[in-house]
N, CA, C and O atoms as CSV, one atom per row, in Angstrom:
chain,resi,resn,atom,element,x,y,z
A,1,MET,N,N,0.838,-1.162,0.028
A,1,MET,CA,C,-0.016,0.002,-0.007
A,1,MET,C,C,0.893,1.219,-0.025
A,1,MET,O,O,1.932,1.230,0.635
A,2,LYS,N,N,0.512,2.239,-0.772
A,2,LYS,CA,C,1.271,3.466,-0.857
A,2,LYS,C,C,0.557,4.590,-0.093
A,2,LYS,O,O,-0.655,4.779,-0.194
A,3,LEU,N,N,1.380,5.332,0.682
A,3,LEU,CA,C,0.826,6.438,1.424
A,3,LEU,C,C,1.636,7.681,1.063
A,3,LEU,O,O,2.838,7.614,0.808
A,4,LYS,N,N,0.941,8.813,1.050
A,4,LYS,CA,C,1.606,10.082,0.719
A,4,LYS,C,C,1.165,11.152,1.770
A,4,LYS,O,O,0.008,11.216,2.186
A,5,TYR,N,N,2.145,11.969,2.160
A,5,TYR,CA,C,1.893,12.990,3.141
A,5,TYR,C,C,2.650,14.248,2.781
A,5,TYR,O,O,3.732,14.204,2.195
A,6,LYS,N,N,2.044,15.390,3.151
A,6,LYS,CA,C,2.729,16.670,2.977
A,6,LYS,C,C,3.580,16.941,4.221
A,6,LYS,O,O,3.208,16.613,5.347
A,7,VAL,N,N,4.702,17.538,3.969
A,7,VAL,CA,C,5.613,17.869,5.082
A,7,VAL,C,C,5.395,19.314,5.467
A,7,VAL,O,O,5.438,20.203,4.616
A,8,ALA,N,N,5.155,19.560,6.783
A,8,ALA,CA,C,5.106,20.928,7.284
A,8,ALA,C,C,6.272,21.131,8.224
A,8,ALA,O,O,6.391,20.509,9.279
A,9,SER,N,N,7.145,22.057,7.773
A,9,SER,CA,C,8.331,22.361,8.570
A,9,SER,C,C,8.901,23.727,8.177
A,9,SER,O,O,8.877,24.107,7.007
A,10,LYS,N,N,9.394,24.427,9.130
A,10,LYS,CA,C,9.993,25.749,8.844
A,10,LYS,C,C,11.521,25.650,8.636
A,10,LYS,O,O,12.150,26.588,8.145
A,11,SER,N,N,12.097,24.509,9.017
A,11,SER,CA,C,13.555,24.468,8.950
A,11,SER,C,C,14.148,23.140,8.526
A,11,SER,O,O,15.300,22.841,8.842
A,12,LEU,N,N,13.382,22.354,7.826
A,12,LEU,CA,C,13.863,21.032,7.376
A,12,LEU,C,C,14.926,21.181,6.312
A,12,LEU,O,O,14.709,21.864,5.312
A,13,CYS,N,N,16.093,20.542,6.513
A,13,CYS,CA,C,17.178,20.599,5.532
A,13,CYS,C,C,17.370,19.204,5.013
A,13,CYS,O,O,16.791,18.247,5.527
A,14,ALA,N,N,18.200,19.091,3.974
A,14,ALA,CA,C,18.457,17.776,3.360
A,14,ALA,C,C,19.073,16.773,4.335
A,14,ALA,O,O,18.727,15.594,4.277
A,15,ASN,N,N,19.956,17.186,5.211
A,15,ASN,CA,C,20.589,16.304,6.138
A,15,ASN,C,C,19.534,15.715,7.161
A,15,ASN,O,O,19.525,14.520,7.456
A,16,CYS,N,N,18.693,16.589,7.654
A,16,CYS,CA,C,17.658,16.143,8.636
A,16,CYS,C,C,16.661,15.233,7.899
A,16,CYS,O,O,16.210,14.220,8.435
A,17,ALA,N,N,16.329,15.621,6.658
A,17,ALA,CA,C,15.344,14.782,5.848
A,17,ALA,C,C,15.919,13.374,5.691
A,17,ALA,O,O,15.189,12.394,5.845
A,18,ALA,N,N,17.200,13.256,5.390
A,18,ALA,CA,C,17.836,11.973,5.265
A,18,ALA,C,C,17.794,11.149,6.524
A,18,ALA,O,O,17.555,9.942,6.490
A,19,LYS,N,N,18.032,11.818,7.645
A,19,LYS,CA,C,18.013,11.106,8.976
A,19,LYS,C,C,16.639,10.641,9.313
A,19,LYS,O,O,16.463,9.534,9.820
A,20,ILE,N,N,15.583,11.521,9.023
A,20,ILE,CA,C,14.224,11.169,9.293
A,20,ILE,C,C,13.795,9.985,8.381
A,20,ILE,O,O,13.152,9.042,8.840
A,21,GLU,N,N,14.153,10.057,7.137
A,21,GLU,CA,C,13.795,9.014,6.164
A,21,GLU,C,C,14.376,7.653,6.603
A,21,GLU,O,O,13.679,6.640,6.551
A,22,GLU,N,N,15.658,7.630,7.037
A,22,GLU,CA,C,16.234,6.349,7.475
A,22,GLU,C,C,15.529,5.829,8.698
A,22,GLU,O,O,15.287,4.627,8.805
A,23,ALA,N,N,15.182,6.733,9.656
A,23,ALA,CA,C,14.501,6.248,10.846
A,23,ALA,C,C,13.116,5.703,10.538
A,23,ALA,O,O,12.684,4.696,11.100
A,24,ILE,N,N,12.416,6.406,9.614
A,24,ILE,CA,C,11.088,5.947,9.272
A,24,ILE,C,C,11.093,4.535,8.621
A,24,ILE,O,O,10.161,3.750,8.797
A,25,LYS,N,N,12.141,4.254,7.889
A,25,LYS,CA,C,12.285,2.961,7.217
A,25,LYS,C,C,12.353,1.852,8.237
A,25,LYS,O,O,12.080,0.703,7.890
A,26,ASN,N,N,12.713,2.143,9.521
A,26,ASN,CA,C,12.765,1.145,10.572
A,26,ASN,C,C,11.456,0.897,11.327
A,26,ASN,O,O,11.368,0.011,12.177
A,27,ILE,N,N,10.458,1.691,11.001
A,27,ILE,CA,C,9.133,1.510,11.611
A,27,ILE,C,C,8.553,0.188,11.160
A,27,ILE,O,O,8.609,-0.100,9.965
A,28,ASP,N,N,8.003,-0.631,12.025
A,28,ASP,CA,C,7.407,-1.886,11.705
A,28,ASP,C,C,6.265,-1.709,10.731
A,28,ASP,O,O,5.333,-0.954,11.010
A,29,GLY,N,N,6.309,-2.369,9.622
A,29,GLY,CA,C,5.252,-2.247,8.580
A,29,GLY,C,C,5.687,-1.389,7.389
A,29,GLY,O,O,5.075,-1.461,6.324
A,30,VAL,N,N,6.733,-0.581,7.554
A,30,VAL,CA,C,7.217,0.264,6.445
A,30,VAL,C,C,8.202,-0.529,5.599
A,30,VAL,O,O,9.207,-1.025,6.109
A,31,GLU,N,N,7.918,-0.646,4.322
A,31,GLU,CA,C,8.797,-1.368,3.424
A,31,GLU,C,C,9.797,-0.375,2.768
A,31,GLU,O,O,10.946,-0.740,2.518
A,32,ASP,N,N,9.375,0.839,2.499
A,32,ASP,CA,C,10.269,1.873,1.886
A,32,ASP,C,C,9.717,3.265,2.225
A,32,ASP,O,O,8.520,3.453,2.441
A,33,ALA,N,N,10.646,4.231,2.264
A,33,ALA,CA,C,10.244,5.594,2.546
A,33,ALA,C,C,11.071,6.525,1.671
A,33,ALA,O,O,12.237,6.254,1.384
A,34,ASN,N,N,10.454,7.622,1.252
A,34,ASN,CA,C,11.163,8.652,0.469
A,34,ASN,C,C,10.705,9.995,0.974
A,34,ASN,O,O,9.531,10.338,0.834
A,35,LEU,N,N,11.606,10.771,1.561
A,35,LEU,CA,C,11.290,12.092,2.133
A,35,LEU,C,C,12.030,13.141,1.335
A,35,LEU,O,O,13.261,13.148,1.335
A,36,SER,N,N,11.333,14.016,0.664
A,36,SER,CA,C,11.977,15.060,-0.147
A,36,SER,C,C,11.744,16.359,0.552
A,36,SER,O,O,10.599,16.772,0.735
A,37,PHE,N,N,12.830,17.030,0.957
A,37,PHE,CA,C,12.622,18.330,1.567
A,37,PHE,C,C,12.304,19.400,0.486
A,37,PHE,O,O,11.687,20.421,0.791
A,38,LEU,N,N,12.721,19.163,-0.749
A,38,LEU,CA,C,12.465,20.120,-1.823
A,38,LEU,C,C,10.972,20.156,-2.239
A,38,LEU,O,O,10.389,21.225,-2.415
A,39,THR,N,N,10.371,18.942,-2.390
A,39,THR,CA,C,8.977,18.939,-2.793
A,39,THR,C,C,8.054,18.875,-1.557
A,39,THR,O,O,6.831,18.917,-1.688
A,40,GLU,N,N,8.649,18.776,-0.372
A,40,GLU,CA,C,7.905,18.703,0.913
A,40,GLU,C,C,6.871,17.608,0.889
A,40,GLU,O,O,5.707,17.825,1.226
A,41,LYS,N,N,7.315,16.397,0.475
A,41,LYS,CA,C,6.454,15.224,0.452
A,41,LYS,C,C,7.170,14.010,1.056
A,41,LYS,O,O,8.373,13.807,0.890
A,42,LEU,N,N,6.367,13.224,1.760
A,42,LEU,CA,C,6.814,11.933,2.298
A,42,LEU,C,C,5.983,10.860,1.577
A,42,LEU,O,O,4.752,10.879,1.600
A,43,LYS,N,N,6.704,9.919,0.933
A,43,LYS,CA,C,6.020,8.824,0.258
A,43,LYS,C,C,6.435,7.519,0.944
A,43,LYS,O,O,7.626,7.244,1.094
A,44,LEU,N,N,5.460,6.728,1.355
A,44,LEU,CA,C,5.727,5.462,2.051
A,44,LEU,C,C,5.179,4.314,1.280
A,44,LEU,O,O,4.119,4.429,0.665
A,45,GLU,N,N,5.867,3.209,1.293
A,45,GLU,CA,C,5.373,1.933,0.833
A,45,GLU,C,C,5.263,1.045,2.095
A,45,GLU,O,O,6.269,0.759,2.745
A,46,VAL,N,N,4.063,0.624,2.422
A,46,VAL,CA,C,3.807,-0.122,3.648
A,46,VAL,C,C,3.145,-1.462,3.353
A,46,VAL,O,O,2.516,-1.619,2.307
A,47,ARG,N,N,3.272,-2.407,4.236
A,47,ARG,CA,C,2.576,-3.686,4.102
A,47,ARG,C,C,1.068,-3.430,4.047
A,47,ARG,O,O,0.550,-2.500,4.664
A,48,ASP,N,N,0.385,-4.288,3.286
A,48,ASP,CA,C,-1.115,-4.126,3.184
A,48,ASP,C,C,-1.798,-4.248,4.481
A,48,ASP,O,O,-2.866,-3.661,4.651
A,49,ASP,N,N,-1.240,-5.002,5.460
A,49,ASP,CA,C,-1.858,-5.197,6.751
A,49,ASP,C,C,-1.441,-4.176,7.826
A,49,ASP,O,O,-1.826,-4.243,8.993
A,50,ALA,N,N,-0.598,-3.195,7.324
A,50,ALA,CA,C,-0.080,-2.249,8.315
A,50,ALA,C,C,-1.161,-1.229,8.755
A,50,ALA,O,O,-2.112,-0.950,8.024
A,51,ASN,N,N,-0.975,-0.689,9.971
A,51,ASN,CA,C,-1.867,0.319,10.483
A,51,ASN,C,C,-1.301,1.696,10.085
A,51,ASN,O,O,-0.307,2.155,10.648
A,52,ALA,N,N,-1.939,2.327,9.129
A,52,ALA,CA,C,-1.432,3.658,8.605
A,52,ALA,C,C,-1.414,4.757,9.648
A,52,ALA,O,O,-0.517,5.599,9.667
A,53,ASP,N,N,-2.426,4.740,10.526
A,53,ASP,CA,C,-2.490,5.794,11.565
A,53,ASP,C,C,-1.329,5.625,12.544
A,53,ASP,O,O,-0.737,6.613,12.979
A,54,ARG,N,N,-1.004,4.388,12.889
A,54,ARG,CA,C,0.114,4.127,13.823
A,54,ARG,C,C,1.439,4.527,13.207
A,54,ARG,O,O,2.286,5.132,13.865
A,55,ILE,N,N,1.616,4.179,11.923
A,55,ILE,CA,C,2.841,4.546,11.213
A,55,ILE,C,C,2.985,6.050,11.123
A,55,ILE,O,O,4.070,6.574,11.377
A,56,LEU,N,N,1.913,6.772,10.766
A,56,LEU,CA,C,1.943,8.243,10.725
A,56,LEU,C,C,2.319,8.840,12.117
A,56,LEU,O,O,3.129,9.761,12.210
A,57,ASP,N,N,1.728,8.306,13.143
A,57,ASP,CA,C,2.000,8.751,14.499
A,57,ASP,C,C,3.485,8.577,14.840
A,57,ASP,O,O,4.114,9.505,15.348
A,58,GLU,N,N,4.033,7.425,14.571
A,58,GLU,CA,C,5.455,7.116,14.840
A,58,GLU,C,C,6.344,7.996,13.976
A,58,GLU,O,O,7.362,8.501,14.449
A,59,ALA,N,N,5.973,8.185,12.713
A,59,ALA,CA,C,6.760,9.060,11.778
A,59,ALA,C,C,6.821,10.496,12.293
A,59,ALA,O,O,7.857,11.158,12.232
A,60,ASN,N,N,5.691,10.952,12.796
A,60,ASN,CA,C,5.631,12.320,13.318
A,60,ASN,C,C,6.478,12.474,14.611
A,60,ASN,O,O,7.105,13.514,14.811
A,61,LYS,N,N,6.496,11.492,15.442
A,61,LYS,CA,C,7.342,11.544,16.632
A,61,LYS,C,C,8.840,11.534,16.242
A,61,LYS,O,O,9.648,12.274,16.804
A,62,ILE,N,N,9.171,10.692,15.283
A,62,ILE,CA,C,10.578,10.678,14.801
A,62,ILE,C,C,10.973,12.063,14.230
A,62,ILE,O,O,12.011,12.622,14.586
A,63,ALA,N,N,10.134,12.586,13.355
A,63,ALA,CA,C,10.434,13.872,12.697
A,63,ALA,C,C,10.552,14.976,13.748
A,63,ALA,O,O,11.447,15.814,13.633
A,64,ASP,N,N,9.723,15.013,14.726
A,64,ASP,CA,C,9.768,16.100,15.728
A,64,ASP,C,C,10.994,15.941,16.606
A,64,ASP,O,O,11.552,16.938,17.064
A,65,LYS,N,N,11.422,14.727,16.850
A,65,LYS,CA,C,12.632,14.499,17.657
A,65,LYS,C,C,13.915,14.954,16.937
A,65,LYS,O,O,14.812,15.549,17.535
A,66,ILE,N,N,13.966,14.640,15.593
A,66,ILE,CA,C,15.130,15.005,14.789
A,66,ILE,C,C,15.115,16.506,14.388
A,66,ILE,O,O,16.143,17.181,14.441
A,67,GLU,N,N,13.984,16.982,14.006
A,67,GLU,CA,C,13.810,18.403,13.602
A,67,GLU,C,C,12.536,18.933,14.183
A,67,GLU,O,O,11.482,18.874,13.551
A,68,PRO,N,N,12.626,19.466,15.421
A,68,PRO,CA,C,11.423,19.938,16.099
A,68,PRO,C,C,10.504,20.851,15.235
A,68,PRO,O,O,10.945,21.778,14.556
A,69,GLY,N,N,9.203,20.516,15.317
A,69,GLY,CA,C,8.249,21.301,14.601
A,69,GLY,C,C,7.865,20.717,13.251
A,69,GLY,O,O,6.957,21.213,12.585
A,70,THR,N,N,8.577,19.638,12.846
A,70,THR,CA,C,8.278,18.994,11.575
A,70,THR,C,C,7.174,17.969,11.742
A,70,THR,O,O,7.264,17.101,12.611
A,71,VAL,N,N,6.133,18.054,10.924
A,71,VAL,CA,C,5.035,17.127,10.943
A,71,VAL,C,C,4.623,16.685,9.590
A,71,VAL,O,O,4.854,17.396,8.612
A,72,PHE,N,N,3.998,15.494,9.488
A,72,PHE,CA,C,3.490,15.024,8.250
A,72,PHE,C,C,1.982,15.114,8.295
A,72,PHE,O,O,1.372,14.688,9.276
A,73,LEU,N,N,1.359,15.661,7.252
A,73,LEU,CA,C,-0.048,15.873,7.182
A,73,LEU,C,C,-0.646,15.055,6.012
A,73,LEU,O,O,-0.095,14.999,4.913
A,74,ALA,N,N,-1.781,14.438,6.304
A,74,ALA,CA,C,-2.481,13.667,5.203
A,74,ALA,C,C,-2.892,14.669,4.093
A,74,ALA,O,O,-3.321,15.795,4.346
A,75,LYS,N,N,-2.732,14.188,2.888
A,75,LYS,CA,C,-3.111,15.075,1.755
A,75,LYS,C,C,-4.604,15.178,1.519
A,75,LYS,O,O,-5.038,15.884,0.609
């Protein structure tokens, strides 16, 4: 299943985006992640049986820890 989110951040840089992307790839149920700070989009490939709400919640916690104020919003 593919999921797409808009990135809301005032100070996300390429380095932080790469760190966030790598951490999101380690969330249970996530098969692949692509975070682009240029297009301000997060694209995820997750297992069909994955809980999308839980994954989004965990991704938001990761993003806020690495770059405070960064959140992912459903399109």
